C-alpha positions as CSV (number, residue, x, y, z in Angstrom):
1,M,0.0,0.0,0.0
2,N,1.2,3.6,-0.8
3,K,2.7,5.1,2.4
4,T,0.7,8.3,2.3
5,K,-2.5,6.4,1.7
6,E,-1.7,4.1,4.6
7,V,-1.1,7.1,6.9
8,L,-4.4,8.7,5.9
9,I,-6.4,5.5,6.3
10,T,-4.8,4.8,9.7
11,G,-5.4,8.4,10.8
12,F,-9.1,8.2,9.7
13,A,-9.5,4.9,11.5
14,L,-8.0,6.4,14.7
15,F,-10.2,9.4,14.4
16,S,-13.3,7.2,14.0
17,M,-12.4,5.1,17.1
18,F,-12.0,8.3,19.1
19,F,-15.1,10.0,17.8
20,G,-18.1,8.5,19.5
21,A,-21.1,9.4,21.6
22,G,-19.5,11.9,23.9
23,N,-17.7,13.6,21.1
24,L,-21.0,14.3,19.3
25,I,-23.3,15.4,22.1
26,L,-20.9,17.2,24.4
27,P,-19.4,20.1,22.3
28,P,-22.7,21.7,21.1
29,F,-24.2,21.6,24.6
30,L,-20.9,23.0,26.0
31,G,-21.1,25.8,23.4
32,K,-24.7,26.6,24.3
33,N,-23.8,27.1,27.9
34,A,-20.6,28.9,27.2
35,G,-22.2,31.5,25.0
36,E,-19.9,34.5,24.5
37,N,-17.1,32.8,26.4
38,W,-17.1,29.8,24.0
39,S,-13.4,30.3,23.1
40,L,-12.3,30.0,26.7
41,V,-14.4,26.9,27.2
42,A,-13.1,25.5,23.9
43,I,-9.4,25.9,25.0
44,G,-10.1,23.9,28.2
45,F,-12.0,21.3,26.3
46,F,-9.2,20.9,23.7
47,I,-6.6,20.2,26.5
48,T,-8.4,17.1,27.9
49,A,-10.3,16.0,24.7
50,V,-7.6,16.6,22.0
51,I,-4.1,17.4,23.3
52,I,-3.9,14.8,26.1
53,P,-5.4,12.0,23.9
54,I,-3.1,12.6,21.0
55,L,-0.1,12.6,23.4
56,G,-1.4,9.2,24.5
57,I,-1.1,8.0,20.8
58,L,2.4,9.5,20.7
59,A,3.2,7.5,23.8
60,H,2.0,4.3,22.1
61,A,4.2,5.1,19.1
62,R,7.2,5.2,21.5
63,L,6.2,2.1,23.6
64,Q,4.5,0.0,20.9
65,G,3.1,-2.4,23.4
66,T,-0.1,-2.6,25.3
67,M,-1.7,-0.4,28.0
68,F,0.3,-2.4,30.6
69,D,3.4,-0.7,29.4
70,F,2.0,2.7,30.4
71,G,2.3,2.0,34.1
72,K,4.9,-0.8,34.4
73,K,7.6,1.7,35.6
74,V,5.4,2.2,38.7
75,S,5.2,-1.6,39.3
76,P,3.7,-4.6,37.4
77,I,1.0,-4.9,40.1
78,F,0.0,-1.3,39.8
79,S,-0.1,-1.6,36.0
80,T,-2.2,-4.7,36.1
81,A,-4.7,-3.1,38.5
82,Y,-4.8,0.1,36.4
83,C,-5.5,-1.9,33.2
84,L,-8.3,-3.9,34.9
85,I,-9.9,-0.7,36.2
86,V,-9.6,1.2,32.9
87,Y,-11.0,-1.7,30.8
88,T,-13.8,-2.3,33.3
89,I,-14.8,1.4,33.2
90,S,-14.5,1.4,29.4
91,I,-16.8,-1.5,28.7
92,A,-19.2,-0.5,31.5
93,L,-19.7,3.2,30.6
94,P,-18.5,4.7,27.3
95,A,-19.1,1.6,25.2
96,P,-22.8,1.2,26.4
97,R,-23.3,5.0,26.2
98,T,-22.8,4.7,22.4
99,A,-25.8,2.4,22.2
100,S,-27.9,4.8,24.4
101,V,-27.1,7.8,22.2
102,T,-27.8,5.8,19.1
103,H,-31.2,4.8,20.4
104,E,-32.2,8.3,21.5
105,M,-31.1,10.1,18.3
106,A,-31.2,7.5,15.5
107,I,-33.8,4.9,16.5
108,Q,-36.4,6.3,18.9
109,P,-37.5,9.1,16.5
110,Y,-38.3,6.7,13.7
111,F,-39.1,3.3,15.3
112,N,-41.3,2.3,18.2
113,V,-38.9,-0.1,19.8
114,S,-37.5,-0.3,23.3
115,S,-34.0,0.7,24.2
116,L,-33.3,-2.9,25.2
117,V,-34.0,-4.0,21.6
118,T,-31.7,-1.3,20.2
119,S,-28.8,-2.1,22.6
120,S,-29.2,-5.9,21.8
121,V,-29.1,-5.5,18.0
122,Y,-26.4,-2.9,18.3
123,F,-24.0,-5.0,20.3
124,I,-24.6,-8.1,18.2
125,L,-23.2,-6.0,15.3
126,V,-20.4,-4.8,17.4
127,F,-19.5,-8.4,18.3
128,F,-19.3,-9.3,14.6
129,F,-16.8,-6.5,13.9
130,V,-14.8,-7.4,17.1
131,I,-14.2,-11.0,16.1
132,N,-13.2,-9.8,12.6
133,R,-10.7,-7.3,14.2
134,S,-8.1,-7.6,11.4
135,K,-10.5,-5.8,9.2
136,V,-11.3,-3.0,11.6
137,L,-8.6,-0.5,10.4
138,S,-9.4,-0.8,6.7
139,L,-13.2,-0.8,7.1
140,L,-13.2,2.2,9.5
141,G,-10.5,4.2,7.6
142,K,-11.8,3.6,4.1
143,F,-15.5,3.9,4.4
144,L,-17.1,5.1,7.7
145,T,-14.9,8.0,8.7
146,P,-15.0,10.0,5.5
147,L,-18.8,9.9,5.7
148,I,-18.8,11.0,9.3
149,I,-16.5,14.0,8.5
150,L,-18.6,15.0,5.5
151,I,-21.9,15.1,7.4
152,L,-20.4,17.0,10.4
153,L,-18.6,19.6,8.2
154,S,-21.9,20.2,6.4
155,I,-23.7,20.9,9.7
156,I,-20.9,23.1,10.9
157,F,-20.4,25.3,7.8
158,V,-24.1,25.8,7.1
159,G,-24.5,26.7,10.7
160,I,-21.9,29.4,10.6
161,F,-23.7,31.3,7.9
162,A,-27.3,30.5,9.0
163,A,-27.1,31.3,12.7
164,P,-28.8,34.1,14.6
165,E,-26.7,37.3,14.9
166,T,-26.5,37.4,18.7
167,I,-24.7,35.1,21.2
168,S,-26.2,34.5,24.6
169,A,-24.3,35.2,27.9
170,T,-22.4,32.4,29.5
171,T,-23.9,30.3,32.3
172,F,-20.4,29.2,33.5
173,N,-18.6,30.8,36.4
174,T,-15.2,29.4,35.3
175,P,-15.4,28.8,31.6
176,F,-11.9,27.4,31.1
177,I,-12.2,24.9,34.0
178,D,-15.7,23.9,33.0
179,G,-14.4,23.1,29.5
180,L,-11.5,21.2,30.9
181,L,-13.7,19.0,33.1
182,E,-16.3,18.4,30.4
183,G,-13.4,17.0,28.3
184,Y,-13.3,14.2,30.8
185,Q,-16.7,13.0,29.6
186,T,-15.4,12.3,26.1
187,F,-13.3,9.5,27.7
188,D,-10.7,10.4,25.0
189,A,-7.6,10.2,27.3
190,I,-8.8,6.7,28.3
191,G,-9.6,6.0,24.7
192,A,-6.1,6.9,23.7
193,V,-4.5,4.2,25.9
194,V,-7.1,1.7,24.9
195,V,-7.5,2.2,21.1
196,G,-3.8,3.0,20.7
197,G,-3.1,-0.5,21.7
198,V,-5.6,-1.7,19.1
199,L,-3.7,0.3,16.5
200,V,-0.3,-1.3,17.5
201,I,-1.6,-4.8,17.6
202,S,-3.4,-4.4,14.2
203,M,-0.1,-3.3,12.7
204,N,1.7,-6.2,14.2
205,F,-0.2,-8.5,11.8
206,N,2.3,-7.3,9.2
207,K,5.6,-8.9,10.5
208,N,7.7,-7.1,7.9
209,T,7.0,-3.6,9.4
210,S,9.9,-2.3,11.5
211,F,9.6,-0.5,14.8
212,E,10.7,2.8,13.3
213,V,8.2,2.5,10.4
214,K,5.4,1.8,12.8
215,K,6.4,4.6,15.1
216,E,6.3,7.1,12.2
217,L,3.0,5.8,11.0
218,I,1.4,5.9,14.4
219,T,2.7,9.4,15.1
220,K,1.5,10.8,11.8
221,A,-1.9,9.1,12.2
222,G,-2.2,10.6,15.6
223,F,-1.7,14.1,14.3
224,I,-4.2,13.5,11.6
225,A,-6.8,12.3,14.1
226,G,-5.9,15.3,16.4
227,I,-6.5,17.8,13.6
228,G,-9.8,16.2,12.8
229,L,-10.9,16.3,16.4
230,F,-9.8,19.9,16.7
231,V,-11.7,21.1,13.6
232,I,-14.9,19.2,14.5
233,Y,-14.9,20.2,18.2
234,I,-14.3,23.9,17.5
235,G,-17.1,23.8,14.9
236,L,-19.6,22.1,17.1
237,I,-18.8,24.3,20.2
238,Y,-19.1,27.5,18.1
239,N,-22.4,26.3,16.6
240,G,-23.7,25.5,20.0
241,A,-22.8,29.1,21.1
242,I,-24.3,30.9,18.1
243,F,-27.5,28.8,18.2
244,G,-27.7,28.7,22.0
245,G,-30.4,31.3,22.2
246,T,-32.8,29.1,20.3
247,F,-32.9,26.5,23.0
248,S,-34.6,26.4,26.4
249,E,-32.6,26.1,29.6
250,E,-34.0,22.6,30.0
251,A,-32.7,21.4,26.6
252,T,-30.6,18.2,26.9
253,R,-27.3,17.4,25.1
254,T,-29.1,15.4,22.5
255,D,-31.8,18.1,22.1
256,V,-29.1,20.7,21.3
257,L,-27.4,18.5,18.7
258,K,-30.6,17.5,17.0
259,G,-31.8,21.1,17.1
260,I,-28.7,22.5,15.4
261,S,-28.9,19.8,12.7
262,T,-32.5,20.7,12.0
263,Q,-31.8,24.4,11.9
264,T,-28.8,24.0,9.5
265,L,-29.8,21.2,7.2
266,G,-33.6,21.3,7.6
267,N,-35.7,18.2,7.8
268,I,-33.1,16.1,5.9
269,G,-30.7,17.1,8.6
270,T,-32.3,14.7,11.1
271,V,-31.6,11.9,8.6
272,F,-28.0,12.9,8.2
273,L,-27.6,13.2,11.9
274,S,-29.1,9.8,12.6
275,S,-26.6,8.2,10.2
276,L,-23.8,10.1,11.8
277,V,-24.7,9.1,15.3
278,A,-25.0,5.4,14.4
279,L,-21.7,5.4,12.6
280,A,-19.7,7.4,15.1
281,C,-21.0,5.6,18.1
282,F,-20.6,2.2,16.5
283,T,-16.9,2.7,15.5
284,T,-16.1,3.8,19.1
285,A,-17.8,0.7,20.6
286,V,-15.9,-1.6,18.3
287,G,-12.6,0.1,19.3
288,I,-13.3,-0.2,23.0
289,I,-14.4,-3.8,23.0
290,T,-11.5,-4.8,20.7
291,G,-9.0,-3.1,22.9
292,T,-10.4,-4.8,26.0
293,A,-10.4,-8.2,24.4
294,D,-6.8,-7.7,23.2
295,Y,-5.7,-7.0,26.8
296,F,-7.2,-10.1,28.2
297,K,-6.0,-12.2,25.3
298,G,-2.4,-11.1,26.2
299,L,-3.0,-11.6,29.9
300,F,-3.8,-15.3,29.2
301,N,-0.9,-16.1,26.9
302,N,-2.4,-15.0,23.6
303,S,-5.5,-17.2,24.2
304,Q,-8.1,-16.7,21.5
305,K,-10.6,-18.1,23.8
306,A,-9.9,-15.3,26.3
307,Y,-10.4,-12.8,23.5
308,L,-13.7,-14.3,22.5
309,V,-15.0,-14.6,26.1
310,T,-14.0,-11.0,26.8
311,A,-15.8,-9.8,23.7
312,I,-18.9,-11.7,24.7
313,I,-18.9,-10.3,28.3
314,G,-18.2,-6.7,27.0
315,C,-21.1,-6.9,24.5
316,L,-23.5,-8.4,27.1
317,L,-22.6,-5.6,29.5
318,G,-23.2,-3.1,26.7
319,V,-26.7,-4.5,26.2
320,L,-27.5,-4.2,29.9
321,V,-26.1,-0.7,30.5
322,G,-26.9,0.6,27.1
323,Q,-30.6,0.4,27.7
324,F,-30.4,3.4,30.2
325,D,-30.8,7.0,29.0
326,V,-27.7,9.1,28.1
327,H,-28.1,11.6,31.0
328,Y,-28.2,8.8,33.6
329,I,-25.0,7.2,32.2
330,I,-23.2,10.6,32.2
331,I,-24.1,11.1,35.9
332,I,-22.9,7.7,37.1
333,A,-19.7,8.1,35.1
334,L,-18.5,11.2,37.1
335,P,-17.0,9.5,40.1
336,A,-15.2,6.9,37.9
337,L,-13.8,9.7,35.8
338,M,-12.6,11.8,38.7
339,F,-10.8,8.7,40.0
340,I,-9.1,7.4,36.9
341,Y,-8.7,10.4,34.6
342,P,-5.9,12.2,36.6
343,I,-3.8,9.1,36.8
344,T,-4.4,8.5,33.1
345,I,-3.3,12.0,32.2
346,V,-0.2,11.7,34.3
347,L,0.8,8.3,32.8
348,I,0.4,9.7,29.3
349,L,2.5,12.8,30.1
350,L,5.3,10.7,31.8
351,N,5.4,8.4,28.8
352,V,6.0,11.2,26.3
353,L,8.5,13.2,28.2
354,P,12.3,12.6,27.7
355,Q,13.3,9.4,29.6
356,K,16.0,11.2,31.6
357,Y,13.2,13.0,33.5
358,T,11.0,9.9,33.9
359,S,12.9,7.3,35.9
360,A,11.1,4.6,37.8
361,I,11.2,6.6,41.0
362,V,9.7,9.6,39.3
363,F,6.9,7.4,38.0
364,K,6.3,6.0,41.5
365,I,6.2,9.2,43.4
366,V,4.3,11.3,40.8
367,V,1.6,8.7,40.3
368,L,1.2,8.2,44.1
369,V,0.9,11.9,44.7
370,T,-1.6,12.2,41.9
371,F,-3.7,9.4,43.4
372,I,-3.7,10.8,46.9
373,F,-4.7,14.3,45.9
374,S,-7.4,13.2,43.4
375,V,-9.2,11.3,46.2
376,P,-11.0,14.4,47.4
377,D,-12.1,15.1,43.8
378,F,-13.5,11.6,43.6
379,L,-15.2,11.7,47.0
380,Q,-17.1,14.9,46.3
381,F,-19.3,12.9,44.0
382,I,-20.1,10.0,46.3
383,I,-20.4,11.6,49.8
384,D,-21.8,14.8,51.2
385,K,-19.4,17.7,50.5
386,K,-19.8,19.1,54.0
387,H,-17.5,16.3,55.2
388,L,-14.8,17.5,52.8
389,V,-14.9,21.2,53.4
390,G,-11.7,21.3,55.5
391,I,-9.7,19.3,52.9
392,I,-11.0,21.2,50.0
393,K,-10.0,24.5,51.6
394,I,-6.4,23.3,52.2
395,I,-5.7,21.9,48.7
396,P,-5.3,24.5,45.9
397,L,-7.9,24.0,43.1
398,A,-9.7,21.2,45.0
399,S,-12.9,23.3,44.9
400,K,-12.6,23.1,41.1
401,H,-12.1,19.3,41.1
402,L,-8.4,19.8,40.1
403,G,-6.7,19.4,43.5
404,W,-4.2,16.9,42.1
405,V,-2.7,19.3,39.5
406,L,-0.3,21.5,41.6
407,P,0.9,18.7,43.9
408,T,1.6,16.5,40.9
409,I,3.7,19.2,39.1
410,L,5.6,19.9,42.3
411,S,6.3,16.3,43.0
412,F,7.6,15.8,39.4
413,I,10.0,18.8,39.7
414,I,11.2,18.0,43.2
415,T,11.8,14.3,42.5
416,N,13.8,15.2,39.4
417,L,15.9,17.8,41.2
418,I,16.8,15.3,43.9
419,T,17.4,12.2,41.6
420,I,19.0,13.6,38.4
421,K,22.8,13.4,38.7
422,K,24.7,16.4,37.7
423,P,27.5,15.9,35.2
424,A,31.0,15.7,36.7
């Protein structure tokens, strides 16, 4: 295959595996609430939904292993536990959410069927693609992603010229931080460590491809996916902002996305949007289930039986959770995200930084500090906040659910100052 063509196909495939339910419904709603401050919100959102995930792909290009390699410098036990938690969260929340979004936007408006029927049929199809995983890259990259991009760009560009002249005031007190935290809900940082492994393993089917060639291919594909995410996100956030005044305060995330589509492309817009939702959500679900099955296959000595059993369990879990509505799944995801996202971000950053600054002791201390100081952020969503007032006041940014940030940076700097040996 031509090298440029291979890079483009891989980049499109990577984009499609990133771009799922959250990537569709979150940006327009975020823009609606951001109003005149949409650019500040967008910057925060880009950090956690574009920059960090693409850095995760660059880390995979360097490591060319599995997710286990992201945390092995801390310890094998930690890395195994981290992988189990991430894969459990992935198949329990973002994967089923793709079925829920598909039902609410692509099935329910046209067919009188229950969400359980939708999630059942949906994950039967996902299972078919997962067991034919060697075809995932070519199918996603060649056919599905270009259609997704075409439909989205149509909505975005028509919206820019057809929108009302005024932009509403923001409803956010801290637009940048609100955008930053909303980026968590895309699950893209987690997606990077999961689907990046799918990318590496899929490339390993070609035994003649060298380490450096794969590194270059993954890196370039990562940048292509990043550019695609950036363009689509900024377009959807801006459209949400300029059309925000046309929606009521009670409008849900799916209401806003459907409304923008109808106002930009008319009645046919709903048909386009339905196709878009089904395709984007489906490709993400395939990527998540495949990545999870890959991990357990490797955990059991490359057992194909382990791969098959994991795929079955993941799809069954998808059927059960996917029958709930989108808002409910987003709410129950918050504690899990506040627990695992800071650690994931730190592992990604440590794996892309120069190795002289990321010794095993740096990994151990920085990850431990991140875990300790992210606990109050996590607890705020599962217990009464009045029990945490004292701790929140002491830790900088803890009231913004970012209490781990400054301690993590300080621990990285101090540990390096102590451990890096000066030249003689």
